[in-house]
N, C-alpha and C positions, 0 to 999 in steps of 0.2 A: 775976480771980480768979475774976468768973461767968463767964467764956467758960472757966475748966480744967473747973469743976464742971459745965456744960452736956456739954463733952467728955466728960468721964467715965460722967456721967449716960447718953449714947450709947453709947458703951463698952460699960457694964454692961447694957446693956437687948437690944444685938447681942446680947452675950455669954450672957444669960441665955437668949433665943430661941434660940439655935442650941444652946444647952443640953435646952430642952426640945421643940424639934424632932430632937432627936440620941434623947430617951428614947421620944418615940413610934417614930422608927423602930426602934429596937432591942426598945421592946416589941412592935410588926408580926415583925420577924423571930424573938421569941421566941416566935411561935404555932408549935404542933405543924402537922406535916404530916398533912392531911387523910387519911382513907383510904376504900376504899368505889369502887367501880365505876361508869361512864358510866351518865348512864342508870338509875340504881338510886338510889329516895329512901326513905329510912328515915320511917315516918310513927308521929308520939310522940304515942296515944291509947290512953285504955281501952277493955281490950277488949267490954266492954258496950254500950258506946256506939258503938264502931264498926261492930261487925255489923245489915246492916239497912239501911237506905234511905242512912247516910255511906256507906259502904262502896260500897253501889251506886251512889251517884251518882260519885264520885272513880273505879269501874273504868269507868264508862262515858266519865268525861273521858278517861282515859288510853287507852282502847280504838278510840278513832278512828283509824280508818286509815290508816297512813301511805302517802300514793301512792308509786307504782313498785316496792313493794316485792311478789314473789307469792304470797303468805301474810299472813296474818291475824298482825299481831304487837305489842303493846303499846307505845305512845311510852314509857313508863315502867316499869321492872318494880319494884316496893314488897314490903318490909316491916315488920312496924307492932311496936310496943313500946308498954309502959305508962311513963305517965310516973314511975312510982319507977325505970325502969330507963334510964331517960335520965340516965346519969354520962358521966364523962369520957369513958371507949370509944365512945359514941355520941354525945358531943358533938364528939368531932373526925369525924365521918362529913362525907364530900362533901357530900350533898344531904338536908336534914332539914325534912316537915312537922310542924310542932308543932298539935294542934289541942285549944282546949279550950272548954270547956261550964262555964257559970253564970259569966261574965265580961262587961266592957262591949264588943260587935263590934271588933272589932279587926282589921285585915289589913297586916301588915310583912313588908317582905323585907328579910336581913340577908346583906351579906357579910364572910364572913370574920372571922364574929363568936367562933367557938371555934378555929379550926384554919385553914388557907391549901391549897390552896384549897376555898373550901366556900361554898353557898348554904344558905338558913335562910328558911323561908317560917312567920312566927308565925299562925293565923287564929283568931279566938275569938268567942263570941257568946253571949246568953246561956241557951239552951236549942236542943237538939238539929235542930229545927225549923228554927232562924235559920241554924246553921253548915251544913246540908244547901241553901239555900237562897245563903249567901256563899260556898262551894265552888262553888258552879251557876251563878253570877254573876262568880265572878274564878277562873275552873277556868283559861281559856285563858291568863292571867297567871303562874299556876300552873308550869302546864307550860313556856310560855317561861323562865321566870326559870332553871329546870333545866339546859333544854337552851343557854343562852344561857352560865349558868355551865359547865357542862362545856365546852364547845365555846373557852371562851377557855384552860381549865386543859391541854386538849388542843393548841390550836393554842400554847401556853406550853411544851409536850413539846416537840412538832415543832420548837422555836423552838431549843433546847438540842440538838437532833442533827439538825440541818438535812443538805440536800444542797450540798455547796457547790462541789462542780466547774464548771466551764464548761457552759452550756446555750444554744447558738448560737440556737436560733427562740426564746426566750424574750428574749435581749438584740436579737435581728434585728425582733421584733414589739415589744418596748416595754414588755414583759409584768414583773413581780415575783412572785415567790409564794413561800410558805414550803414547801418538800417534805422531807417525812422523808428519811433518808438510809439507810434501808431500802428505798427504792425507785431502781431500775431501771431506764437506760435500753432504749428498745426501739428507738426511733426518732428522730432530731433531724434536720432536714429541713434545716438551715443557713438559715433565715428562713420557714416557711408551716408546720409542722405536728411537734409535739411528742406524744410517746408514750413513757409509764414504767410500770414494771409493779412491784410487790410482790407477792411470795410469800406467802400467807397460813398454808399449811398445806402439809409436803409438800414437795419437789423440784420437778422441773421434768418430772415423768411427766405419763400423761394423765389427768386429771383432778382437778389439782393448782387449789387456791383464789389466787383472786388480787385483789386493785383495781389498777384500771386509772387512768390520769390522761394527759387529752388536752385540747392547747392547740394551736389554731389561730384565724384571722383570717376574716370572712364580708361581705359587701355588706352595708349599713346596709338596716333593713328597711322595708319600706313598710307605714308605720303605718294604709292604709286596706283592708289584707288582715290575713285570721286569724295574727296573728303563732305560731301553733302549726303549722302550714301551713310556714310557713317555718321555723323552727328544725328539726320535720322532716326537709326538704327538704335543709337544710343537713348535717346530720347523717347523711343516708344517703347523700350524696354524701361525704362522709369515709369511712362506711367503704367503699364498695367500691374507692376509692382505695384507703386503705391496710390495711385491718382485716378480711385476709383467712381463710378456713378453710383444712383442709387439702387439700381441692381450689381452688387458688388463680385457677383461670379460674371458678369456676360458687360459690363459695361467699363472701360476703363477710358483714357485720355492718349490718342495719337498725333502723328502730325497729319494733317488733312493732306490727303491724296489728293487732290482734285488742283493744285496749286505747290509747285515744285519750290520751297524757300530760294531765297536771294543771299547768297553765302559770300563775305567779302573779307579777307586777311588785315587786321589790326594789331596795334598794339594794347598791353593792356599793363600798366603801368612797366611799360619794358618788356613786357613778356611777348613773343608771338601767340595770336588769339586767334579765330574765327568768329566771328559775326554773323549771325543768321536771324534771320528775318522771315518769319513764316505767319501761320496761320496753323490753329489745333481745333479738332472736334474731338467729340466722347465717342466712339468704338458704340452702335445701338443707341446712343442718344442723339438728339439734336442740337448740342450744349456746341458753341467754336465762340474763336474771340483772336487774337493778336499773339503773337511769341516774340520773343527776343532775347537770345542764347548767344551768350559767349562762353566758345569751348577754349580754354588757355592752357597754352602746350608748356608741359612741367619734366621736360627732359629729363632732368636733375631727378625727378622719384619713377622716371620712366609711368608716367599718366597724362591726363587730362583733365585739369578742373574746369565744371561746369556748372558755369552759375545761368540763373535763367530767371525772367520774370514772365508771368503771361497774365491777360487782363480776360474778366469776363466782365465784359457791359453791354445787354445787349438794348437794339435801337437807339443809343449816343453813340456820339463822336469817342475815339478812342487816342486821340493822337500823343492829347497831354496826360495819359495815362501812362501809355509806353514812354512817355518820354520821362514820367516819374521814374518807373524802374530802368530806363536806361544812366540817368542821375548815380542812382544805387548802384547797379553792375559795378560804373565805371571804378568805382573804388577800390573793387578787390584786389587785394596783395597778397601775395604766398609766401609765408613766411620761412 
């Protein structure tokens, strides 16, 4: 009899646990779809608190230049609303920064609190001066939280509309990437070089705006020498070999000599890599634009895998175009 009771208890516990898990999943599924554009934040703050040092400190934070962009663009666009307006419509916004004065100091980051996908950062302090200090202290975390959330949601969108045709170069190189199906093949050299393109606006006429993707391999870096010089050498050799201008004998893509690219060490799916942001130009022509390059160290195979995106969009802001490229490139995995 005791065995039967014990067995029934286990069954009931499992069933209840299963139901609780289903309820949690159902509650998550019932959350509204978030609204709002990427790289845009709603700041919930009283107007009289925002004006002055608080606004200045936040604008200073988001106005740090984005390396590689030819003109100054804020890292985030900002709209402000008072607390009284923070109702359901704004609670479903993709990115929200909530600032409170007159409370105990607090800093919290929430994911999908009211909608999905969503990032909400709540910052509170006893007075305005303390709130300004907290914004300045945790500012990098705030910006990174919004950018990381937007990267993940963009990648999720790409995954649901991914390019599914066979890509020989990726298979041969042992690389996987989530590439949106709006990209079209420019060149697939059956093992050494991939070039794909997305037309942002217009057709194929001169002056068309495009995002471009490149994948290739290069020799391992000599860590005793400047990494930036080796990255420039790699991409310039590829540009001269494959990415030609109208006069194919005289025009080809190079790294702009007038601006030294910005390089930092990062991790791409656990692999050591170097992120390089800079500007490209066409030798012998006037075309130019930003590029983002990830050189992933693959010591096991004695090589570096290079995944790069570059943009051509004259006379318009380019931040969001490069952001799309970043979301794609960060899905790279070595098989």
